[in-house]
PAZAKE-645076 format. One record per residue: x, y, z of N, C-alpha, C, CB in turn; residue in one letter. Coordinates in steps of 0.2 Angstrom, whole numbers, padded with zeros to 4 digits, always signed. Glycine has a CB too. Layout:
REM residues N
XYZXYZXYZXYZA ...
REM end
This chain:
REM residues 244
+0120-0573+0048+0117-0567+0051+0122-0564+0056+0111-0569+0055X +0126-0567+0060+0131-0564+0064+0136-0560+0061+0134-0570+0068X +0137-0562+0055+0142-0558+0051+0140-0551+0049+0144-0562+0044X +0133-0551+0047+0130-0545+0046+0130-0540+0052+0123-0545+0043X +0129-0543+0058+0129-0539+0064+0136-0536+0065+0126-0543+0070X +0141-0540+0064+0148-0538+0066+0150-0533+0061+0152-0544+0065X +0148-0533+0055+0150-0528+0050+0146-0521+0052+0148-0530+0043X +0140-0522+0054+0136-0516+0056+0140-0512+0061+0129-0517+0057X +0142-0517+0066+0145-0514+0072+0152-0510+0071+0146-0519+0077X +0155-0514+0066+0162-0511+0064+0161-0504+0060+0166-0516+0060X +0156-0504+0056+0154-0498+0052+0152-0492+0057+0149-0499+0047X +0148-0494+0062+0146-0489+0067+0152-0486+0071+0141-0492+0071X +0156-0491+0073+0162-0488+0076+0166-0484+0072+0167-0494+0079X +0167-0486+0066+0171-0481+0061+0168-0475+0060+0171-0485+0054X +0161-0474+0059+0158-0468+0058+0158-0464+0064+0151-0469+0056X +0158-0467+0070+0158-0463+0077+0165-0460+0078+0156-0467+0082X +0170-0464+0077+0177-0461+0078+0178-0456+0072+0182-0467+0077X +0176-0457+0066+0177-0452+0061+0174-0446+0063+0175-0455+0054X +0168-0446+0065+0165-0439+0067+0168-0436+0072+0157-0441+0068X +0170-0440+0077+0173-0437+0083+0180-0434+0082+0174-0442+0089X +0184-0437+0078+0191-0435+0076+0190-0429+0071+0195-0440+0073X +0186-0430+0066+0185-0425+0061+0182-0418+0065+0180-0427+0056X +0178-0419+0069+0175-0413+0073+0181-0409+0077+0169-0414+0077X +0185-0413+0080+0190-0410+0084+0195-0407+0080+0194-0416+0088X +0197-0409+0074+0202-0406+0070+0199-0400+0067+0204-0411+0064X +0193-0400+0064+0190-0395+0061+0188-0389+0065+0184-0397+0057X +0187-0391+0072+0186-0385+0077+0192-0382+0079+0182-0388+0082X +0198-0385+0078+0204-0382+0080+0206-0385+0087+0203-0375+0081X +0202-0390+0090+0204-0393+0096+0211-0397+0095+0199-0398+0099X +0211-0400+0089+0218-0403+0087+0220-0399+0081+0217-0411+0084X +0226-0396+0082+0228-0391+0077+0232-0393+0071+0232-0385+0081X +0233-0390+0066+0237-0392+0060+0244-0392+0062+0237-0386+0054X +0248-0397+0060+0255-0399+0062+0255-0404+0068+0258-0392+0064X +0250-0405+0071+0250-0410+0077+0251-0417+0074+0244-0409+0081X +0255-0421+0077+0256-0428+0075+0251-0432+0079+0263-0430+0076X +0248-0437+0076+0243-0441+0079+0246-0448+0079+0236-0441+0076X +0246-0452+0085+0248-0459+0085+0242-0464+0085+0252-0459+0092X +0243-0469+0081+0238-0474+0080+0236-0477+0086+0240-0479+0074X +0241-0479+0090+0240-0483+0096+0236-0478+0101+0247-0485+0099X +0238-0472+0102+0235-0468+0106+0228-0466+0104+0239-0461+0107X +0227-0466+0098+0220-0464+0095+0215-0471+0097+0220-0463+0088X +0218-0477+0096+0215-0483+0097+0213-0483+0104+0219-0489+0094X +0217-0482+0108+0216-0483+0116+0211-0478+0118+0223-0482+0120X +0212-0471+0116+0208-0466+0118+0200-0467+0116+0210-0459+0115X +0200-0470+0110+0193-0471+0107+0190-0478+0109+0193-0470+0100X +0194-0482+0112+0192-0489+0113+0190-0493+0107+0186-0488+0118X +0194-0492+0102+0193-0496+0096+0200-0500+0094+0190-0492+0090X +0199-0504+0089+0205-0507+0086+0210-0503+0082+0204-0514+0083X +0216-0505+0081+0220-0501+0076+0218-0501+0069+0227-0504+0077X +0215-0507+0067+0212-0507+0060+0207-0501+0059+0209-0513+0058X +0202-0500+0064+0197-0495+0064+0200-0488+0063+0192-0496+0070X +0205-0487+0067+0209-0481+0067+0212-0479+0060+0214-0480+0073X +0215-0485+0058+0219-0484+0051+0214-0482+0046+0222-0490+0049X +0208-0485+0046+0203-0484+0041+0200-0477+0042+0197-0489+0042X +0199-0474+0048+0197-0467+0049+0203-0463+0046+0196-0466+0056X +0209-0464+0047+0215-0460+0045+0215-0460+0037+0221-0463+0047X +0213-0466+0034+0213-0466+0027+0208-0461+0024+0212-0473+0024X +0202-0461+0027+0196-0457+0025+0198-0450+0026+0190-0458+0029X +0201-0448+0032+0203-0441+0033+0209-0439+0028+0205-0440+0040X +0213-0444+0026+0218-0442+0021+0215-0441+0014+0223-0448+0021X +0210-0444+0013+0207-0443+0006+0203-0436+0006+0202-0449+0005X +0202-0434+0012+0199-0427+0012+0204-0421+0013+0194-0427+0018X +0210-0423+0013+0215-0418+0014+0216-0416+0021+0214-0413+0009X +0213-0419+0026+0213-0417+0033+0220-0419+0036+0207-0419+0037X +0222-0425+0034+0228-0428+0037+0233-0430+0032+0226-0435+0041X +0239-0430+0034+0244-0433+0029+0248-0438+0033+0249-0427+0026X +0251-0443+0029+0255-0448+0032+0262-0448+0029+0252-0455+0032X +0267-0448+0033+0274-0448+0030+0278-0453+0034+0277-0441+0029X +0283-0456+0031+0287-0460+0034+0292-0456+0039+0292-0465+0029X +0293-0459+0045+0297-0456+0050+0294-0450+0053+0304-0454+0047X +0288-0448+0051+0284-0442+0054+0278-0445+0057+0283-0437+0049X +0274-0449+0053+0268-0452+0056+0262-0448+0053+0268-0451+0063X +0257-0448+0056+0250-0445+0054+0250-0438+0057+0244-0449+0057X +0249-0433+0052+0250-0426+0054+0244-0423+0052+0256-0423+0051X +0241-0418+0056+0235-0414+0054+0238-0409+0049+0232-0410+0060X +0235-0409+0043+0237-0405+0037+0234-0397+0038+0234-0407+0030X +0237-0392+0035+0235-0386+0035+0228-0385+0032+0240-0381+0032X +0224-0381+0034+0217-0380+0032+0217-0379+0024+0213-0375+0035X +0222-0376+0022+0222-0374+0014+0222-0380+0010+0228-0370+0013X +0224-0386+0013+0224-0392+0009+0218-0396+0010+0230-0396+0011X +0213-0394+0014+0207-0398+0015+0202-0398+0009+0203-0396+0022X +0198-0403+0008+0193-0402+0003+0187-0399+0007+0191-0409+0000X +0187-0393+0007+0181-0389+0010+0174-0390+0008+0183-0382+0011X +0174-0393+0002+0167-0394-0001+0165-0401+0001+0168-0394-0009X +0169-0405+0004+0166-0412+0007+0161-0411+0012+0172-0416+0010X +0155-0414+0011+0149-0413+0015+0151-0414+0022+0144-0417+0013X +0155-0419+0024+0157-0421+0031+0161-0415+0034+0161-0427+0031X +0165-0412+0030+0169-0407+0033+0164-0401+0035+0175-0404+0028X +0160-0399+0030+0155-0394+0031+0151-0396+0038+0150-0393+0025X +0149-0402+0038+0145-0404+0044+0149-0403+0050+0142-0411+0043X +0155-0405+0050+0159-0405+0056+0160-0397+0058+0166-0408+0055X +0161-0393+0053+0163-0386+0055+0156-0383+0057+0165-0382+0049X +0151-0385+0055+0144-0382+0057+0143-0384+0065+0138-0384+0053X +0146-0390+0067+0145-0392+0073+0149-0389+0078+0146-0400+0074X +0154-0385+0076+0159-0382+0080+0157-0374+0082+0166-0382+0077X +0162-0371+0085+0161-0364+0088+0162-0359+0082+0166-0363+0093X +0164-0362+0076+0165-0357+0070+0159-0357+0066+0171-0360+0066X +0153-0360+0069+0147-0361+0065+0145-0354+0061+0142-0363+0069X +0145-0349+0064+0142-0343+0061+0147-0341+0055+0142-0337+0066X +0153-0341+0056+0158-0339+0050+0157-0344+0045+0165-0339+0053X +0156-0351+0046+0155-0356+0041+0149-0354+0037+0155-0363+0044X +0143-0353+0041+0137-0351+0037+0138-0345+0033+0131-0350+0043X +0141-0340+0035+0142-0334+0031+0146-0336+0025+0146-0329+0035X +0151-0340+0025+0155-0342+0019+0151-0346+0015+0161-0346+0021X +0147-0351+0017+0143-0355+0013+0137-0351+0010+0139-0360+0017X +0135-0346+0013+0130-0341+0011+0132-0337+0005+0127-0336+0016X +0139-0335+0005+0142-0332+0000+0143-0336-0006+0149-0329+0002X +0144-0343-0005+0145-0348-0010+0138-0349-0014+0148-0354-0007X +0133-0350-0010+0127-0351-0013+0124-0345-0017+0121-0352-0007X +0126-0339-0015+0125-0333-0019+0128-0333-0026+0127-0327-0015X +0133-0336-0026+0137-0336-0033+0135-0342-0037+0144-0336-0032X +0131-0347-0034+0129-0353-0037+0122-0354-0039+0132-0359-0033X +0118-0353-0034+0111-0355-0035+0107-0350-0039+0107-0355-0028X +0108-0343-0039+0105-0339-0044+0107-0341-0051+0107-0332-0043X +0113-0343-0052+0115-0345-0059+0111-0351-0061+0123-0346-0060X +0111-0356-0056+0107-0362-0058+0100-0361-0059+0108-0367-0052X +0097-0356-0056+0090-0354-0057+0089-0352-0064+0087-0349-0051X +0093-0347-0066+0093-0344-0073+0093-0350-0078+0098-0339-0074X +0098-0354-0077+0099-0360-0082+0093-0364-0082+0105-0364-0080X +0090-0366-0076+0084-0370-0075+0078-0367-0079+0083-0371-0068X +0078-0361-0079+0072-0358-0083+0072-0359-0090+0072-0350-0081X +0078-0361-0092+0079-0363-0100+0079-0370-0101+0086-0360-0102X +0081-0374-0096+0083-0381-0097+0078-0386-0093+0090-0382-0095X +0075-0384-0088+0071-0388-0084+0066-0392-0088+0067-0384-0078X +0065-0398-0086+0060-0403-0089+0053-0402-0086+0062-0410-0089X +0048-0404-0089+0041-0403-0086+0041-0407-0079+0036-0406-0090X +0044-0412-0078+0044-0416-0072+0048-0412-0067+0048-0423-0073X +0053-0409-0068+0057-0405-0064+0053-0399-0061+0064-0403-0066X +0049-0396-0066+0045-0390-0064+0040-0392-0059+0042-0387-0071X +0037-0398-0061+0032-0401-0056+0035-0402-0049+0029-0407-0059X +0041-0405-0049+0044-0406-0042+0045-0400-0039+0051-0410-0043X +0047-0395-0042+0048-0388-0039+0042-0386-0036+0051-0383-0044X +0037-0386-0040+0030-0384-0037+0028-0388-0031+0025-0384-0043X +0028-0394-0032+0026-0399-0026+0030-0397-0020+0027-0406-0028X +0037-0396-0021+0041-0394-0015+0039-0388-0012+0048-0394-0017X +0037-0383-0015+0034-0377-0013+0028-0378-0009+0034-0371-0018X +0023-0381-0012+0017-0383-0008+0018-0386-0002+0012-0387-0013X +0023-0391-0002+0024-0395+0005+0028-0390+0010+0029-0401+0003X +0032-0386+0007+0035-0381+0012+0030-0376+0015+0040-0377+0008X +0025-0374+0011+0020-0370+0014+0016-0374+0019+0015-0368+0008X +0014-0380+0018+0010-0384+0022+0013-0385+0029+0007-0390+0019X +0019-0388+0028+0023-0390+0034+0026-0383+0038+0029-0394+0032X +0027-0378+0034+0029-0372+0038+0024-0369+0042+0031-0367+0033X +0018-0369+0040+0012-0367+0044+0011-0371+0050+0006-0366+0040X +0012-0378+0049+0011-0383+0054+0017-0383+0059+0010-0390+0051X +0022-0380+0057+0028-0380+0062+0032-0386+0062+0026-0378+0069X +0031-0390+0057+0034-0397+0056+0041-0396+0052+0030-0402+0052X +0046-0394+0056+0052-0392+0053+0056-0398+0050+0057-0389+0058X +0055-0404+0052+0058-0410+0049+0055-0411+0042+0057-0416+0053X +0048-0411+0041+0045-0411+0035+0047-0405+0030+0038-0412+0036X +0047-0399+0033+0049-0393+0030+0056-0394+0027+0048-0387+0034X +0060-0397+0030+0067-0398+0028+0067-0402+0022+0072-0400+0034X +0064-0408+0022+0063-0413+0017+0061-0409+0010+0059-0418+0019X +0056-0405+0011+0053-0401+0005+0058-0396+0003+0047-0398+0007X +0062-0393+0007+0067-0388+0005+0072-0391+0002+0069-0384+0011X +0075-0397+0004+0080-0401+0001+0078-0403-0006+0082-0407+0005X +0072-0405-0007+0070-0407-0013+0070-0401-0018+0062-0410-0013X +0068-0396-0016+0067-0390-0020+0074-0388-0023+0065-0384-0016X +0079-0388-0018+0086-0385-0020+0090-0391-0024+0090-0383-0014X +0088-0397-0022+0091-0403-0026+0089-0403-0033+0090-0409-0023X +0082-0402-0034+0079-0401-0041+0081-0396-0045+0071-0401-0040X +0082-0390-0041+0084-0384-0045+0091-0385-0048+0084-0378-0040X +0096-0387-0044+0103-0388-0046+0103-0393-0052+0107-0390-0040X +0099-0398-0051+0099-0403-0057+0096-0400-0063+0095-0410-0055X +0091-0396-0062+0087-0393-0068+0091-0388-0072+0081-0390-0065X +0097-0386-0069+0101-0381-0072+0104-0385-0078+0107-0379-0067X +0105-0391-0078+0108-0395-0084+0115-0394-0084+0105-0392-0090X +0118-0392-0079+0125-0391-0078+0128-0396-0073+0127-0383-0076X +0132-0401-0074+0134-0406-0070+0138-0403-0064+0137-0412-0073X +0142-0398-0066+0146-0395-0061+0142-0391-0055+0151-0390-0064X +0137-0388-0057+0132-0385-0052+0129-0390-0048+0127-0380-0056X +0126-0396-0052+0123-0401-0049+0127-0405-0044+0120-0406-0054X +0134-0405-0045+0138-0408-0040+0139-0404-0033+0145-0408-0043X +0136-0398-0033+0136-0395-0027+0130-0396-0022+0137-0387-0028X +0126-0401-0025+0120-0402-0021+0121-0404-0014+0116-0408-0024X +0126-0408-0012+0127-0410-0005+0129-0404-0001+0132-0416-0005X +0133-0400-0004+0135-0394-0001+0130-0390+0002+0140-0389-0005X +0125-0388-0003+0119-0384-0001+0115-0388+0004+0115-0383-0008X +0114-0394+0003+0110-0398+0007+0113-0398+0015+0110-0406+0005X +0119-0398+0015+0122-0398+0022+0121-0391+0025+0130-0399+0022X +0120-0386+0022+0119-0379+0024+0111-0380+0027+0119-0374+0019X +0107-0382+0023+0100-0382+0025+0099-0387+0031+0095-0385+0019X +0102-0393+0031+0102-0398+0036+0105-0395+0043+0105-0404+0035X +0110-0391+0042+0114-0388+0048+0109-0383+0051+0120-0385+0046X +0106-0379+0047+0102-0374+0050+0096-0377+0055+0099-0369+0045X +0093-0382+0052+0088-0385+0056+0091-0389+0062+0084-0390+0052X +0096-0393+0061+0099-0397+0067+0102-0393+0072+0104-0402+0064X +0104-0387+0071+0107-0383+0076+0103-0378+0079+0114-0380+0073X +0096-0379+0077+0091-0374+0080+0091-0367+0078+0092-0374+0088X +0093-0366+0071+0094-0359+0068+0088-0358+0064+0100-0359+0064X +0083-0362+0064+0077-0361+0060+0071-0358+0065+0074-0367+0056X +0067-0354+0064+0062-0352+0068+0057-0357+0068+0058-0345+0066X +0052-0357+0073+0047-0362+0074+0043-0363+0068+0043-0361+0080X +0041-0357+0065+0037-0357+0059+0042-0353+0054+0030-0353+0060X +0044-0356+0049+0048-0353+0044+0045-0347+0041+0050-0358+0038X +0049-0342+0039+0047-0335+0037+0043-0336+0030+0053-0331+0036X +0036-0334+0030+0032-0334+0024+0036-0331+0018+0026-0331+0025X +0040-0326+0019+0043-0323+0014+0048-0328+0010+0048-0317+0016X +0051-0332+0014+0056-0337+0011+0052-0342+0007+0060-0341+0016X +0046-0344+0009+0042-0348+0005+0039-0345-0001+0036-0351+0009X +0037-0339+0000+0035-0335-0006+0040-0334-0012+0032-0328-0004X +0046-0333-0009+0052-0332-0014+0053-0339-0018+0058-0330-0011X +0053-0345-0014+0053-0351-0017+0048-0352-0023+0053-0357-0012X +0042-0350-0021+0036-0350-0026+0038-0346-0032+0030-0348-0023X +0041-0340-0031+0043-0336-0036+0048-0339-0041+0045-0329-0034X +0053-0343-0038+0058-0346-0042+0054-0351-0046+0063-0349-0038X +0050-0355-0043+0047-0361-0046+0043-0358-0052+0042-0365-0042X +0039-0353-0051+0035-0350-0056+0039-0347-0062+0031-0344-0053X +0045-0344-0060+0049-0341-0066+0052-0347-0070+0055-0337-0062X +0054-0352-0067+0057-0358-0070+0052-0361-0075+0060-0363-0065X +0046-0362-0072+0041-0365-0076+0039-0360-0082+0034-0366-0072X +0039-0353-0081+0037-0349-0086+0043-0347-0091+0035-0342-0083X +0049-0350-0090+0055-0349-0094+0058-0342-0094+0053-0350-0101X +0058-0339-0088+0060-0332-0087+0067-0332-0083+0055-0328-0083X +0072-0333-0086+0079-0333-0082+0080-0327-0078+0084-0334-0087X +0079-0321-0080+0080-0315-0076+0076-0316-0069+0078-0309-0079X +0070-0317-0070+0065-0318-0064+0067-0323-0059+0058-0318-0066X +0069-0329-0062+0072-0335-0058+0078-0333-0054+0073-0341-0063X +0083-0330-0058+0089-0328-0054+0088-0323-0049+0094-0325-0060X +0084-0318-0050+0082-0313-0045+0079-0316-0039+0078-0307-0048X +0074-0320-0040+0071-0323-0034+0075-0327-0030+0064-0327-0036X +0079-0331-0034+0084-0336-0030+0089-0332-0026+0088-0340-0035X +0091-0326-0029+0096-0322-0025+0093-0319-0019+0099-0316-0030X +0087-0317-0020+0083-0315-0014+0082-0320-0008+0076-0312-0016X +0082-0327-0011+0081-0332-0006+0088-0333-0002+0080-0339-0009X +0093-0332-0005+0100-0333-0002+0101-0327+0003+0105-0333-0007X +0099-0321+0001+0099-0315+0005+0095-0316+0011+0097-0309+0001X +0089-0318+0010+0084-0319+0016+0087-0324+0021+0077-0321+0013X +0090-0329+0018+0093-0334+0023+0098-0332+0027+0095-0341+0019X +0103-0328+0024+0108-0325+0027+0106-0320+0032+0113-0322+0022X +0101-0316+0030+0099-0311+0035+0095-0314+0041+0094-0306+0031X +0092-0320+0040+0088-0323+0045+0093-0325+0051+0084-0329+0043X +0099-0327+0048+0104-0330+0053+0107-0324+0057+0110-0333+0049X +0107-0318+0055+0110-0313+0059+0105-0308+0062+0115-0308+0055X +0098-0310+0061+0093-0307+0064+0090-0301+0060+0094-0305+0071X +0092-0300+0054+0090-0294+0050+0085-0295+0045+0096-0290+0047X +0082-0301+0045+0078-0303+0039+0071-0299+0040+0076-0310+0040X +0069-0296+0035+0063-0292+0035+0056-0296+0035+0062-0287+0029X +0051-0293+0038+0045-0297+0038+0042-0296+0031+0040-0294+0044X +0038-0301+0029+0035-0300+0022+0031-0294+0021+0030-0306+0021X +0027-0292+0027+0023-0286+0026+0027-0280+0025+0019-0285+0033X +0034-0280+0026+0038-0274+0025+0040-0273+0018+0044-0275+0030X +0039-0279+0014+0041-0278+0007+0035-0277+0002+0045-0285+0005X +0030-0276+0005+0024-0275+0000+0024-0268-0002+0017-0277+0004X 
REM end
């Protein structure tokens, strides 16, 4: 039993240091080209050298750090980072560059999710159609109640199901990217107390179009969802009554 506790503690230390170092690098507090010393990082974070080495290995796998003989551990240029890694997205959303990151992610979603919706209208299974509908119902219920945590769960289910229903594994592989956007909006207080009814209505339109096998309608409604989400972040989202 003690062994399990020790492993859990080590894993917790690893994740804590990884998040702290990753956030500092992605925020620019530690800049590209800066050389990091294992001993200094271990002392500064109050952990062992093996923990730091494991953190470095993870960041290397993400393209954030490079290790070379006689040079050491160096922060890599941003161009080499795996910007689709959910952890990098999460760290960037936690920094001062959040608005720009959300804008970039919104543009990415605009090029991905409408296409996925159109494909889903052709390829979705009955079970996936049912999941989309149930997600919309839950979004409506929790949105009216102001339960943002439950609303987020339903929203995540909707978008995860939609990407999977596209039948395209490349699109489905972007599920975690989209999820981090939705999670970040809620965790950083960027969602209103009661989600915009327009957003819920548009999700219902997508679900209906997918179930009806209407690719054009599904793509159009999904594009409006992305547009509404981006507009909500800069305060220009219209009220549902304005679109009637």
